[in-house]
N, C-alpha and C positions, 0 to 999 in steps of 0.2 A: 516227630520231625518229618518221616516218609510219607505222611498220609497230607501234613500242610506240601511238601513237594510235588504231589500227585494230583493235589487239588487245582495248583498254581498251574501245572502241565496239562491239567483238564481244560483250565480255561484260559490257556493262551500267556499266563502269565510269565516273568523270569523270577527264580527263586533263587535269593543269594543268602547265605549266609556268612553274619559276622563272626570274627576271632571271639572265642572263649572267652577271654577275661578283657574284652572291650572295655572299658569304663563309658559304659553309654549315659550311666546316670549321675556321672561326677562330672561329666563335662558341660560348658553352660553353651547350651542351642543356638546363642544369640552371639557371645562373643568370643567363644574357644575357652575361655578361662577353666583349669582344671580346678577341683575344688575337693578335697577328702569328705565324705559323708558316713556317719554311722548308719547301721541299716537299719532303725527306729524311727530314722530321721524322713518323714514323706516328703515333706516341702523343699524345694531346692531355692536357694535365695544367692545370686550373685552380687558382685559391689557393681557392676554394670547396671541395676536394678531390679534383672529379671528375677522374677518371684513365681515358682509353678511347681505343680506336684511333679514329684520325681519320676513317676512312670511316664507321665506325659515327657518333659524335660527327655528321658531316653528315648520314645519314640521318635522325638524328633531329630535326635543326633544320631540312631540307626537308619531311618530314612535317607537324612544327609548323605552318610557313608554308602547307603546303595546308591543311592543317583550320583555318587563321585566316582563309585567303580563302573557303572553304566556309562558313563559320558567318559572316561578313561579308556573303553571298548570298544567305545562309537555306536553305540546303541542309541536305537533311535527313542526319544520320551515323548 
């Protein structure tokens, strides 16, 4: 974690950390619906029609959470 923080500072990027139990892979990155999933399930399917790899869905949710925090702080994007 410290290595990642260091690299971000070195490159002039902002380093943000989500909460430990943020359910990033269980929240639909399209509509926001939360669906409980077992760890062995690798595809995320939502009733809105979104079907994506679990890790890709989590990455989209983490990115959106970071952008929300940056906008709330008034940071330029």
